[in-house]
PDB file of the backbone (N, CA, C, O) and the ligand in Angstrom, with CONECT records:
HET     ZN  A 101       1
ATOM      1  N   MET A   1       8.885   5.627  17.551  1.00  0.00           N
ATOM      2  CA  MET A   1       8.482   7.022  17.484  1.00  0.00           C
ATOM      3  C   MET A   1       6.985   7.110  17.740  1.00  0.00           C
ATOM      4  O   MET A   1       6.217   6.332  17.174  1.00  0.00           O
ATOM      5  N   ARG A   2       6.574   8.013  18.557  1.00  0.00           N
ATOM      6  CA  ARG A   2       5.168   8.163  18.855  1.00  0.00           C
ATOM      7  C   ARG A   2       4.865   9.586  19.268  1.00  0.00           C
ATOM      8  O   ARG A   2       5.760  10.351  19.626  1.00  0.00           O
ATOM      9  N   CYS A   3       3.578   9.934  19.213  1.00  0.00           N
ATOM     10  CA  CYS A   3       3.120  11.224  19.693  1.00  0.00           C
ATOM     11  C   CYS A   3       1.676  11.048  20.154  1.00  0.00           C
ATOM     12  O   CYS A   3       1.062  10.015  19.888  1.00  0.00           O
ATOM     13  N   VAL A   4       1.144  12.024  20.825  1.00  0.00           N
ATOM     14  CA  VAL A   4      -0.240  11.979  21.284  1.00  0.00           C
ATOM     15  C   VAL A   4      -1.044  12.937  20.413  1.00  0.00           C
ATOM     16  O   VAL A   4      -0.683  14.105  20.271  1.00  0.00           O
ATOM     17  N   LYS A   5      -2.126  12.444  19.833  1.00  0.00           N
ATOM     18  CA  LYS A   5      -3.000  13.266  18.999  1.00  0.00           C
ATOM     19  C   LYS A   5      -4.425  13.137  19.531  1.00  0.00           C
ATOM     20  O   LYS A   5      -4.771  12.146  20.174  1.00  0.00           O
ATOM     21  N   THR A   6      -5.234  14.134  19.259  1.00  0.00           N
ATOM     22  CA  THR A   6      -6.632  14.111  19.669  1.00  0.00           C
ATOM     23  C   THR A   6      -7.491  13.738  18.468  1.00  0.00           C
ATOM     24  O   THR A   6      -7.380  14.337  17.398  1.00  0.00           O
ATOM     25  N   ILE A   7      -8.341  12.752  18.660  1.00  0.00           N
ATOM     26  CA  ILE A   7      -9.279  12.368  17.607  1.00  0.00           C
ATOM     27  C   ILE A   7     -10.523  13.254  17.754  1.00  0.00           C
ATOM     28  O   ILE A   7     -11.031  13.419  18.863  1.00  0.00           O
ATOM     29  N   ASP A   8     -11.019  13.826  16.643  1.00  0.00           N
ATOM     30  CA  ASP A   8     -12.166  14.714  16.763  1.00  0.00           C
ATOM     31  C   ASP A   8     -13.476  13.926  16.773  1.00  0.00           C
ATOM     32  O   ASP A   8     -13.483  12.700  16.664  1.00  0.00           O
ATOM     33  N   GLU A   9     -14.566  14.651  16.906  1.00  0.00           N
ATOM     34  CA  GLU A   9     -15.868  13.982  17.057  1.00  0.00           C
ATOM     35  C   GLU A   9     -16.284  13.193  15.816  1.00  0.00           C
ATOM     36  O   GLU A   9     -17.178  12.350  15.888  1.00  0.00           O
ATOM     37  N   ASN A  10     -15.637  13.465  14.676  1.00  0.00           N
ATOM     38  CA  ASN A  10     -15.919  12.717  13.448  1.00  0.00           C
ATOM     39  C   ASN A  10     -14.901  11.600  13.194  1.00  0.00           C
ATOM     40  O   ASN A  10     -14.943  10.961  12.142  1.00  0.00           O
ATOM     41  N   GLY A  11     -14.000  11.358  14.130  1.00  0.00           N
ATOM     42  CA  GLY A  11     -13.038  10.269  14.006  1.00  0.00           C
ATOM     43  C   GLY A  11     -11.776  10.645  13.279  1.00  0.00           C
ATOM     44  O   GLY A  11     -10.997   9.761  12.922  1.00  0.00           O
ATOM     45  N   ARG A  12     -11.538  11.930  13.040  1.00  0.00           N
ATOM     46  CA  ARG A  12     -10.362  12.359  12.277  1.00  0.00           C
ATOM     47  C   ARG A  12      -9.185  12.705  13.184  1.00  0.00           C
ATOM     48  O   ARG A  12      -9.351  13.236  14.283  1.00  0.00           O
ATOM     49  N   ILE A  13      -8.007  12.389  12.692  1.00  0.00           N
ATOM     50  CA  ILE A  13      -6.768  12.835  13.330  1.00  0.00           C
ATOM     51  C   ILE A  13      -5.853  13.358  12.221  1.00  0.00           C
ATOM     52  O   ILE A  13      -6.040  13.048  11.044  1.00  0.00           O
ATOM     53  N   THR A  14      -4.881  14.140  12.612  1.00  0.00           N
ATOM     54  CA  THR A  14      -3.866  14.599  11.664  1.00  0.00           C
ATOM     55  C   THR A  14      -2.568  13.878  11.988  1.00  0.00           C
ATOM     56  O   THR A  14      -2.094  13.902  13.124  1.00  0.00           O
ATOM     57  N   ILE A  15      -2.002  13.237  10.974  1.00  0.00           N
ATOM     58  CA  ILE A  15      -0.714  12.578  11.153  1.00  0.00           C
ATOM     59  C   ILE A  15       0.350  13.662  11.017  1.00  0.00           C
ATOM     60  O   ILE A  15       0.358  14.391  10.025  1.00  0.00           O
ATOM     61  N   PRO A  16       1.247  13.780  11.993  1.00  0.00           N
ATOM     62  CA  PRO A  16       2.243  14.849  11.955  1.00  0.00           C
ATOM     63  C   PRO A  16       3.038  14.851  10.638  1.00  0.00           C
ATOM     64  O   PRO A  16       3.380  13.806  10.085  1.00  0.00           O
ATOM     65  N   LYS A  17       3.311  16.058  10.174  1.00  0.00           N
ATOM     66  CA  LYS A  17       4.007  16.218   8.895  1.00  0.00           C
ATOM     67  C   LYS A  17       5.348  15.490   8.880  1.00  0.00           C
ATOM     68  O   LYS A  17       5.707  14.876   7.875  1.00  0.00           O
ATOM     69  N   TYR A  18       6.091  15.552   9.988  1.00  0.00           N
ATOM     70  CA  TYR A  18       7.411  14.902   9.997  1.00  0.00           C
ATOM     71  C   TYR A  18       7.272  13.398   9.837  1.00  0.00           C
ATOM     72  O   TYR A  18       8.145  12.762   9.246  1.00  0.00           O
ATOM     73  N   MET A  19       6.185  12.811  10.354  1.00  0.00           N
ATOM     74  CA  MET A  19       5.982  11.369  10.185  1.00  0.00           C
ATOM     75  C   MET A  19       5.608  11.034   8.753  1.00  0.00           C
ATOM     76  O   MET A  19       6.098  10.059   8.183  1.00  0.00           O
ATOM     77  N   ARG A  20       4.723  11.863   8.167  1.00  0.00           N
ATOM     78  CA  ARG A  20       4.344  11.627   6.766  1.00  0.00           C
ATOM     79  C   ARG A  20       5.560  11.739   5.865  1.00  0.00           C
ATOM     80  O   ARG A  20       5.741  10.939   4.947  1.00  0.00           O
ATOM     81  N   LYS A  21       6.386  12.730   6.133  1.00  0.00           N
ATOM     82  CA  LYS A  21       7.583  12.937   5.323  1.00  0.00           C
ATOM     83  C   LYS A  21       8.547  11.768   5.453  1.00  0.00           C
ATOM     84  O   LYS A  21       9.176  11.365   4.475  1.00  0.00           O
ATOM     85  N   MET A  22       8.665  11.225   6.657  1.00  0.00           N
ATOM     86  CA  MET A  22       9.600  10.114   6.887  1.00  0.00           C
ATOM     87  C   MET A  22       9.260   8.874   6.068  1.00  0.00           C
ATOM     88  O   MET A  22      10.152   8.118   5.683  1.00  0.00           O
ATOM     89  N   ILE A  23       7.953   8.663   5.797  1.00  0.00           N
ATOM     90  CA  ILE A  23       7.594   7.477   5.022  1.00  0.00           C
ATOM     91  C   ILE A  23       7.203   7.823   3.587  1.00  0.00           C
ATOM     92  O   ILE A  23       6.706   6.968   2.853  1.00  0.00           O
ATOM     93  N   GLY A  24       7.425   9.077   3.186  1.00  0.00           N
ATOM     94  CA  GLY A  24       7.264   9.441   1.784  1.00  0.00           C
ATOM     95  C   GLY A  24       5.872   9.831   1.360  1.00  0.00           C
ATOM     96  O   GLY A  24       5.563   9.790   0.169  1.00  0.00           O
ATOM     97  N   ILE A  25       5.015  10.211   2.297  1.00  0.00           N
ATOM     98  CA  ILE A  25       3.674  10.688   1.936  1.00  0.00           C
ATOM     99  C   ILE A  25       3.754  12.204   1.778  1.00  0.00           C
ATOM    100  O   ILE A  25       4.045  12.919   2.737  1.00  0.00           O
ATOM    101  N   SER A  26       3.495  12.690   0.564  1.00  0.00           N
ATOM    102  CA  SER A  26       3.608  14.126   0.321  1.00  0.00           C
ATOM    103  C   SER A  26       2.276  14.771  -0.023  1.00  0.00           C
ATOM    104  O   SER A  26       2.199  15.996  -0.120  1.00  0.00           O
ATOM    105  N   GLY A  27       1.234  13.986  -0.210  1.00  0.00           N
ATOM    106  CA  GLY A  27      -0.070  14.550  -0.549  1.00  0.00           C
ATOM    107  C   GLY A  27      -1.165  13.581  -0.163  1.00  0.00           C
ATOM    108  O   GLY A  27      -0.981  12.734   0.711  1.00  0.00           O
ATOM    109  N   ALA A  28      -2.317  13.711  -0.826  1.00  0.00           N
ATOM    110  CA  ALA A  28      -3.426  12.795  -0.541  1.00  0.00           C
ATOM    111  C   ALA A  28      -3.043  11.384  -0.969  1.00  0.00           C
ATOM    112  O   ALA A  28      -2.462  11.185  -2.036  1.00  0.00           O
ATOM    113  N   GLU A  29      -3.369  10.420  -0.139  1.00  0.00           N
ATOM    114  CA  GLU A  29      -2.990   9.035  -0.414  1.00  0.00           C
ATOM    115  C   GLU A  29      -3.890   8.109   0.384  1.00  0.00           C
ATOM    116  O   GLU A  29      -4.270   8.438   1.508  1.00  0.00           O
ATOM    117  N   ASN A  30      -4.236   6.968  -0.171  1.00  0.00           N
ATOM    118  CA  ASN A  30      -5.016   5.980   0.568  1.00  0.00           C
ATOM    119  C   ASN A  30      -4.110   5.201   1.511  1.00  0.00           C
ATOM    120  O   ASN A  30      -2.980   4.858   1.162  1.00  0.00           O
ATOM    121  N   LEU A  31      -4.612   4.928   2.697  1.00  0.00           N
ATOM    122  CA  LEU A  31      -3.899   4.115   3.676  1.00  0.00           C
ATOM    123  C   LEU A  31      -4.789   2.950   4.078  1.00  0.00           C
ATOM    124  O   LEU A  31      -6.014   3.073   4.081  1.00  0.00           O
ATOM    125  N   ASP A  32      -4.184   1.831   4.413  1.00  0.00           N
ATOM    126  CA  ASP A  32      -4.926   0.734   5.027  1.00  0.00           C
ATOM    127  C   ASP A  32      -5.126   1.085   6.492  1.00  0.00           C
ATOM    128  O   ASP A  32      -4.182   1.491   7.170  1.00  0.00           O
ATOM    129  N   VAL A  33      -6.345   0.933   6.982  1.00  0.00           N
ATOM    130  CA  VAL A  33      -6.663   1.149   8.393  1.00  0.00           C
ATOM    131  C   VAL A  33      -7.064  -0.201   8.961  1.00  0.00           C
ATOM    132  O   VAL A  33      -8.086  -0.774   8.584  1.00  0.00           O
ATOM    133  N   MET A  34      -6.236  -0.698   9.876  1.00  0.00           N
ATOM    134  CA  MET A  34      -6.467  -2.053  10.401  1.00  0.00           C
ATOM    135  C   MET A  34      -6.794  -1.989  11.882  1.00  0.00           C
ATOM    136  O   MET A  34      -6.071  -1.368  12.661  1.00  0.00           O
ATOM    137  N   LEU A  35      -7.886  -2.632  12.264  1.00  0.00           N
ATOM    138  CA  LEU A  35      -8.278  -2.721  13.666  1.00  0.00           C
ATOM    139  C   LEU A  35      -7.678  -3.984  14.264  1.00  0.00           C
ATOM    140  O   LEU A  35      -7.954  -5.093  13.806  1.00  0.00           O
ATOM    141  N   MET A  36      -6.864  -3.806  15.280  1.00  0.00           N
ATOM    142  CA  MET A  36      -6.261  -4.930  16.002  1.00  0.00           C
ATOM    143  C   MET A  36      -6.999  -5.006  17.342  1.00  0.00           C
ATOM    144  O   MET A  36      -6.459  -4.654  18.391  1.00  0.00           O
ATOM    145  N   ASP A  37      -8.246  -5.475  17.274  1.00  0.00           N
ATOM    146  CA  ASP A  37      -9.092  -5.381  18.471  1.00  0.00           C
ATOM    147  C   ASP A  37      -8.605  -6.220  19.637  1.00  0.00           C
ATOM    148  O   ASP A  37      -8.927  -5.923  20.787  1.00  0.00           O
ATOM    149  N   GLU A  38      -7.832  -7.267  19.361  1.00  0.00           N
ATOM    150  CA  GLU A  38      -7.334  -8.087  20.467  1.00  0.00           C
ATOM    151  C   GLU A  38      -6.322  -7.338  21.324  1.00  0.00           C
ATOM    152  O   GLU A  38      -6.112  -7.695  22.483  1.00  0.00           O
ATOM    153  N   VAL A  39      -5.691  -6.302  20.769  1.00  0.00           N
ATOM    154  CA  VAL A  39      -4.732  -5.508  21.547  1.00  0.00           C
ATOM    155  C   VAL A  39      -5.178  -4.044  21.673  1.00  0.00           C
ATOM    156  O   VAL A  39      -4.437  -3.215  22.200  1.00  0.00           O
ATOM    157  N   GLY A  40      -6.392  -3.726  21.187  1.00  0.00           N
ATOM    158  CA  GLY A  40      -6.929  -2.374  21.326  1.00  0.00           C
ATOM    159  C   GLY A  40      -6.188  -1.336  20.525  1.00  0.00           C
ATOM    160  O   GLY A  40      -6.034  -0.204  20.982  1.00  0.00           O
ATOM    161  N   GLN A  41      -5.710  -1.698  19.306  1.00  0.00           N
ATOM    162  CA  GLN A  41      -4.949  -0.760  18.497  1.00  0.00           C
ATOM    163  C   GLN A  41      -5.560  -0.601  17.110  1.00  0.00           C
ATOM    164  O   GLN A  41      -6.182  -1.519  16.577  1.00  0.00           O
ATOM    165  N   ILE A  42      -5.370   0.576  16.544  1.00  0.00           N
ATOM    166  CA  ILE A  42      -5.688   0.844  15.147  1.00  0.00           C
ATOM    167  C   ILE A  42      -4.367   1.158  14.466  1.00  0.00           C
ATOM    168  O   ILE A  42      -3.631   2.040  14.909  1.00  0.00           O
ATOM    169  N   VAL A  43      -4.063   0.440  13.391  1.00  0.00           N
ATOM    170  CA  VAL A  43      -2.788   0.586  12.701  1.00  0.00           C
ATOM    171  C   VAL A  43      -3.044   1.160  11.311  1.00  0.00           C
ATOM    172  O   VAL A  43      -3.912   0.681  10.580  1.00  0.00           O
ATOM    173  N   LEU A  44      -2.279   2.192  10.955  1.00  0.00           N
ATOM    174  CA  LEU A  44      -2.344   2.772   9.618  1.00  0.00           C
ATOM    175  C   LEU A  44      -1.148   2.254   8.837  1.00  0.00           C
ATOM    176  O   LEU A  44      -0.025   2.257   9.343  1.00  0.00           O
ATOM    177  N   ARG A  45      -1.381   1.811   7.611  1.00  0.00           N
ATOM    178  CA  ARG A  45      -0.275   1.297   6.805  1.00  0.00           C
ATOM    179  C   ARG A  45      -0.347   1.908   5.412  1.00  0.00           C
ATOM    180  O   ARG A  45      -1.395   1.911   4.767  1.00  0.00           O
ATOM    181  N   ARG A  46       0.793   2.423   4.967  1.00  0.00           N
ATOM    182  CA  ARG A  46       0.875   2.974   3.628  1.00  0.00           C
ATOM    183  C   ARG A  46       0.703   1.847   2.626  1.00  0.00           C
ATOM    184  O   ARG A  46       1.258   0.760   2.786  1.00  0.00           O
ATOM    185  N   ARG A  47      -0.070   2.124   1.600  1.00  0.00           N
ATOM    186  CA  ARG A  47      -0.311   1.110   0.581  1.00  0.00           C
ATOM    187  C   ARG A  47       0.778   1.216  -0.477  1.00  0.00           C
ATOM    188  O   ARG A  47       0.761   2.123  -1.309  1.00  0.00           O
ATOM    189  N   VAL A  48       1.707   0.300  -0.440  1.00  0.00           N
ATOM    190  CA  VAL A  48       2.771   0.265  -1.433  1.00  0.00           C
ATOM    191  C   VAL A  48       2.378  -0.772  -2.471  1.00  0.00           C
ATOM    192  O   VAL A  48       2.224  -1.945  -2.134  1.00  0.00           O
ATOM    193  N   PRO A  49       2.210  -0.366  -3.740  1.00  0.00           N
ATOM    194  CA  PRO A  49       1.814  -1.330  -4.760  1.00  0.00           C
ATOM    195  C   PRO A  49       2.847  -2.441  -4.900  1.00  0.00           C
ATOM    196  O   PRO A  49       4.053  -2.195  -4.868  1.00  0.00           O
ATOM    197  N   LYS A  50       2.352  -3.669  -5.055  1.00  0.00           N
ATOM    198  CA  LYS A  50       3.222  -4.830  -5.229  1.00  0.00           C
ATOM    199  C   LYS A  50       2.674  -5.693  -6.348  1.00  0.00           C
ATOM    200  O   LYS A  50       1.483  -5.656  -6.656  1.00  0.00           O
ATOM    201  N   CYS A  51       3.558  -6.470  -6.951  1.00  0.00           N
ATOM    202  CA  CYS A  51       3.146  -7.410  -7.995  1.00  0.00           C
ATOM    203  C   CYS A  51       2.182  -8.436  -7.389  1.00  0.00           C
ATOM    204  O   CYS A  51       2.468  -9.025  -6.347  1.00  0.00           O
ATOM    205  N   ALA A  52       1.047  -8.641  -8.047  1.00  0.00           N
ATOM    206  CA  ALA A  52       0.045  -9.593  -7.552  1.00  0.00           C
ATOM    207  C   ALA A  52       0.546 -11.027  -7.635  1.00  0.00           C
ATOM    208  O   ALA A  52      -0.018 -11.904  -6.980  1.00  0.00           O
ATOM    209  N   VAL A  53       1.586 -11.294  -8.417  1.00  0.00           N
ATOM    210  CA  VAL A  53       2.091 -12.662  -8.583  1.00  0.00           C
ATOM    211  C   VAL A  53       3.244 -12.943  -7.616  1.00  0.00           C
ATOM    212  O   VAL A  53       3.199 -13.920  -6.868  1.00  0.00           O
ATOM    213  N   CYS A  54       4.281 -12.090  -7.626  1.00  0.00           N
ATOM    214  CA  CYS A  54       5.487 -12.391  -6.830  1.00  0.00           C
ATOM    215  C   CYS A  54       5.692 -11.458  -5.637  1.00  0.00           C
ATOM    216  O   CYS A  54       6.530 -11.737  -4.779  1.00  0.00           O
ATOM    217  N   GLY A  55       4.943 -10.358  -5.569  1.00  0.00           N
ATOM    218  CA  GLY A  55       5.069  -9.444  -4.441  1.00  0.00           C
ATOM    219  C   GLY A  55       6.125  -8.374  -4.593  1.00  0.00           C
ATOM    220  O   GLY A  55       6.309  -7.566  -3.683  1.00  0.00           O
ATOM    221  N   SER A  56       6.826  -8.342  -5.714  1.00  0.00           N
ATOM    222  CA  SER A  56       7.869  -7.325  -5.913  1.00  0.00           C
ATOM    223  C   SER A  56       7.252  -5.930  -6.051  1.00  0.00           C
ATOM    224  O   SER A  56       6.214  -5.774  -6.694  1.00  0.00           O
ATOM    225  N   PRO A  57       7.890  -4.908  -5.445  1.00  0.00           N
ATOM    226  CA  PRO A  57       7.397  -3.548  -5.612  1.00  0.00           C
ATOM    227  C   PRO A  57       8.042  -2.815  -6.791  1.00  0.00           C
ATOM    228  O   PRO A  57       7.795  -1.625  -6.988  1.00  0.00           O
ATOM    229  N   LYS A  58       8.870  -3.518  -7.579  1.00  0.00           N
ATOM    230  CA  LYS A  58       9.641  -2.847  -8.634  1.00  0.00           C
ATOM    231  C   LYS A  58       9.108  -3.155 -10.029  1.00  0.00           C
ATOM    232  O   LYS A  58       8.537  -4.217 -10.277  1.00  0.00           O
ATOM    233  N   ASN A  59       9.309  -2.195 -10.935  1.00  0.00           N
ATOM    234  CA  ASN A  59       8.971  -2.335 -12.363  1.00  0.00           C
ATOM    235  C   ASN A  59       7.528  -2.788 -12.574  1.00  0.00           C
ATOM    236  O   ASN A  59       7.267  -3.763 -13.278  1.00  0.00           O
ATOM    237  N   LEU A  60       6.596  -2.064 -11.950  1.00  0.00           N
ATOM    238  CA  LEU A  60       5.187  -2.459 -11.993  1.00  0.00           C
ATOM    239  C   LEU A  60       4.428  -1.806 -13.132  1.00  0.00           C
ATOM    240  O   LEU A  60       4.712  -0.679 -13.538  1.00  0.00           O
ATOM    241  N   ARG A  61       3.470  -2.537 -13.627  1.00  0.00           N
ATOM    242  CA  ARG A  61       2.462  -2.024 -14.546  1.00  0.00           C
ATOM    243  C   ARG A  61       1.115  -2.284 -13.903  1.00  0.00           C
ATOM    244  O   ARG A  61       0.930  -3.279 -13.202  1.00  0.00           O
ATOM    245  N   GLU A  62       0.158  -1.368 -14.150  1.00  0.00           N
ATOM    246  CA  GLU A  62      -1.171  -1.524 -13.581  1.00  0.00           C
ATOM    247  C   GLU A  62      -2.124  -2.031 -14.646  1.00  0.00           C
ATOM    248  O   GLU A  62      -2.194  -1.484 -15.747  1.00  0.00           O
ATOM    249  N   ILE A  63      -2.857  -3.082 -14.307  1.00  0.00           N
ATOM    250  CA  ILE A  63      -3.855  -3.653 -15.219  1.00  0.00           C
ATOM    251  C   ILE A  63      -5.148  -3.808 -14.431  1.00  0.00           C
ATOM    252  O   ILE A  63      -5.209  -4.590 -13.482  1.00  0.00           O
ATOM    253  N   ASN A  64      -6.172  -3.074 -14.816  1.00  0.00           N
ATOM    254  CA  ASN A  64      -7.483  -3.145 -14.149  1.00  0.00           C
ATOM    255  C   ASN A  64      -7.383  -3.026 -12.632  1.00  0.00           C
ATOM    256  O   ASN A  64      -8.050  -3.762 -11.905  1.00  0.00           O
ATOM    257  N   GLY A  65      -6.556  -2.107 -12.156  1.00  0.00           N
ATOM    258  CA  GLY A  65      -6.434  -1.857 -10.734  1.00  0.00           C
ATOM    259  C   GLY A  65      -5.476  -2.787 -10.009  1.00  0.00           C
ATOM    260  O   GLY A  65      -5.218  -2.583  -8.823  1.00  0.00           O
ATOM    261  N   ALA A  66      -4.937  -3.808 -10.683  1.00  0.00           N
ATOM    262  CA  ALA A  66      -3.957  -4.711 -10.070  1.00  0.00           C
ATOM    263  C   ALA A  66      -2.590  -4.399 -10.664  1.00  0.00           C
ATOM    264  O   ALA A  66      -2.495  -3.805 -11.739  1.00  0.00           O
ATOM    265  N   HIS A  67      -1.542  -4.796  -9.969  1.00  0.00           N
ATOM    266  CA  HIS A  67      -0.183  -4.545 -10.441  1.00  0.00           C
ATOM    267  C   HIS A  67       0.520  -5.853 -10.759  1.00  0.00           C
ATOM    268  O   HIS A  67       0.306  -6.865 -10.091  1.00  0.00           O
ATOM    269  N   ILE A  68       1.359  -5.822 -11.784  1.00  0.00           N
ATOM    270  CA  ILE A  68       2.191  -6.966 -12.144  1.00  0.00           C
ATOM    271  C   ILE A  68       3.554  -6.429 -12.547  1.00  0.00           C
ATOM    272  O   ILE A  68       3.649  -5.406 -13.225  1.00  0.00           O
ATOM    273  N   CYS A  69       4.604  -7.115 -12.133  1.00  0.00           N
ATOM    274  CA  CYS A  69       5.955  -6.639 -12.452  1.00  0.00           C
ATOM    275  C   CYS A  69       6.325  -7.076 -13.879  1.00  0.00           C
ATOM    276  O   CYS A  69       5.679  -7.935 -14.479  1.00  0.00           O
ATOM    277  N   ARG A  70       7.356  -6.469 -14.374  1.00  0.00           N
ATOM    278  CA  ARG A  70       7.792  -6.748 -15.742  1.00  0.00           C
ATOM    279  C   ARG A  70       8.150  -8.230 -15.928  1.00  0.00           C
ATOM    280  O   ARG A  70       7.804  -8.833 -16.944  1.00  0.00           O
ATOM    281  N   GLY A  71       8.847  -8.812 -14.935  1.00  0.00           N
ATOM    282  CA  GLY A  71       9.258 -10.211 -15.037  1.00  0.00           C
ATOM    283  C   GLY A  71       8.062 -11.154 -15.080  1.00  0.00           C
ATOM    284  O   GLY A  71       8.038 -12.086 -15.884  1.00  0.00           O
ATOM    285  N   CYS A  72       7.073 -10.924 -14.227  1.00  0.00           N
ATOM    286  CA  CYS A  72       5.894 -11.796 -14.206  1.00  0.00           C
ATOM    287  C   CYS A  72       5.051 -11.579 -15.462  1.00  0.00           C
ATOM    288  O   CYS A  72       4.476 -12.530 -15.992  1.00  0.00           O
ATOM    289  N   ALA A  73       4.973 -10.348 -15.938  1.00  0.00           N
ATOM    290  CA  ALA A  73       4.241 -10.087 -17.177  1.00  0.00           C
ATOM    291  C   ALA A  73       4.879 -10.852 -18.329  1.00  0.00           C
ATOM    292  O   ALA A  73       4.178 -11.403 -19.178  1.00  0.00           O
ATOM    293  N   ALA A  74       6.216 -10.886 -18.359  1.00  0.00           N
ATOM    294  CA  ALA A  74       6.912 -11.624 -19.420  1.00  0.00           C
ATOM    295  C   ALA A  74       6.655 -13.120 -19.285  1.00  0.00           C
ATOM    296  O   ALA A  74       6.479 -13.808 -20.290  1.00  0.00           O
ATOM    297  N   ALA A  75       6.630 -13.639 -18.039  1.00  0.00           N
ATOM    298  CA  ALA A  75       6.369 -15.063 -17.822  1.00  0.00           C
ATOM    299  C   ALA A  75       4.956 -15.429 -18.265  1.00  0.00           C
ATOM    300  O   ALA A  75       4.754 -16.478 -18.878  1.00  0.00           O
ATOM    301  N   VAL A  76       3.984 -14.584 -17.965  1.00  0.00           N
ATOM    302  CA  VAL A  76       2.599 -14.835 -18.388  1.00  0.00           C
ATOM    303  C   VAL A  76       2.511 -14.794 -19.906  1.00  0.00           C
ATOM    304  O   VAL A  76       1.829 -15.616 -20.517  1.00  0.00           O
ATOM    305  N   SER A  77       3.193 -13.847 -20.504  1.00  0.00           N
ATOM    306  CA  SER A  77       3.193 -13.730 -21.968  1.00  0.00           C
ATOM    307  C   SER A  77       3.799 -14.979 -22.602  1.00  0.00           C
ATOM    308  O   SER A  77       3.290 -15.479 -23.605  1.00  0.00           O
ATOM    309  N   ALA A  78       4.898 -15.486 -22.010  1.00  0.00           N
ATOM    310  CA  ALA A  78       5.524 -16.704 -22.537  1.00  0.00           C
ATOM    311  C   ALA A  78       4.594 -17.899 -22.406  1.00  0.00           C
ATOM    312  O   ALA A  78       4.534 -18.733 -23.309  1.00  0.00           O
ATOM    313  N   LEU A  79       3.859 -17.999 -21.289  1.00  0.00           N
ATOM    314  CA  LEU A  79       2.902 -19.085 -21.119  1.00  0.00           C
ATOM    315  C   LEU A  79       1.823 -19.034 -22.190  1.00  0.00           C
ATOM    316  O   LEU A  79       1.446 -20.055 -22.764  1.00  0.00           O
ATOM    317  N   ASN A  80       1.335 -17.825 -22.446  1.00  0.00           N
ATOM    318  CA  ASN A  80       0.291 -17.666 -23.467  1.00  0.00           C
ATOM    319  C   ASN A  80       0.792 -18.092 -24.843  1.00  0.00           C
ATOM    320  O   ASN A  80       0.049 -18.689 -25.622  1.00  0.00           O
ATOM    321  N   LYS A  81       2.053 -17.786 -25.139  1.00  0.00           N
ATOM    322  CA  LYS A  81       2.613 -18.149 -26.446  1.00  0.00           C
ATOM    323  C   LYS A  81       2.756 -19.671 -26.571  1.00  0.00           C
ATOM    324  O   LYS A  81       2.536 -20.221 -27.650  1.00  0.00           O
ATOM    325  N   LYS A  82       3.127 -20.364 -25.471  1.00  0.00           N
ATOM    326  CA  LYS A  82       3.256 -21.821 -25.490  1.00  0.00           C
ATOM    327  C   LYS A  82       1.915 -22.499 -25.716  1.00  0.00           C
ATOM    328  O   LYS A  82       1.834 -23.541 -26.367  1.00  0.00           O
ATOM    329  N   GLU A  83       0.859 -21.895 -25.170  1.00  0.00           N
ATOM    330  CA  GLU A  83      -0.463 -22.517 -25.242  1.00  0.00           C
ATOM    331  C   GLU A  83      -1.151 -22.286 -26.568  1.00  0.00           C
ATOM    332  O   GLU A  83      -2.134 -22.956 -26.883  1.00  0.00           O
ATOM    333  N   LEU A  84      -0.638 -21.329 -27.362  1.00  0.00           N
ATOM    334  CA  LEU A  84      -1.279 -21.053 -28.641  1.00  0.00           C
ATOM    335  C   LEU A  84      -0.815 -21.973 -29.736  1.00  0.00           C
ATOM    336  O   LEU A  84      -1.271 -21.857 -30.873  1.00  0.00           O
TER     337      LEU A  84
HETATM  338 ZN    ZN A 101       6.029 -10.221 -10.210  1.00  0.00          ZN2+
END
């Protein structure tokens, strides 16, 4: 799926509403902007939170800006109990 958009003098473009809706963006949200200079492309990627340990996107808790899933949090907790 693609469309042609005009970038303004400040570098802004509008992502079509139907595209935002298709990937679940309904309001303001941070996106990763990646320059693929070897192929002359700029790629936008939705930032989906993932567990910093196993990469799972499910059952997350946020700690100091990082995410950890319930299973990994339990494993870390068990390690701490063994070491005490
Ligand atoms: Zn995890």
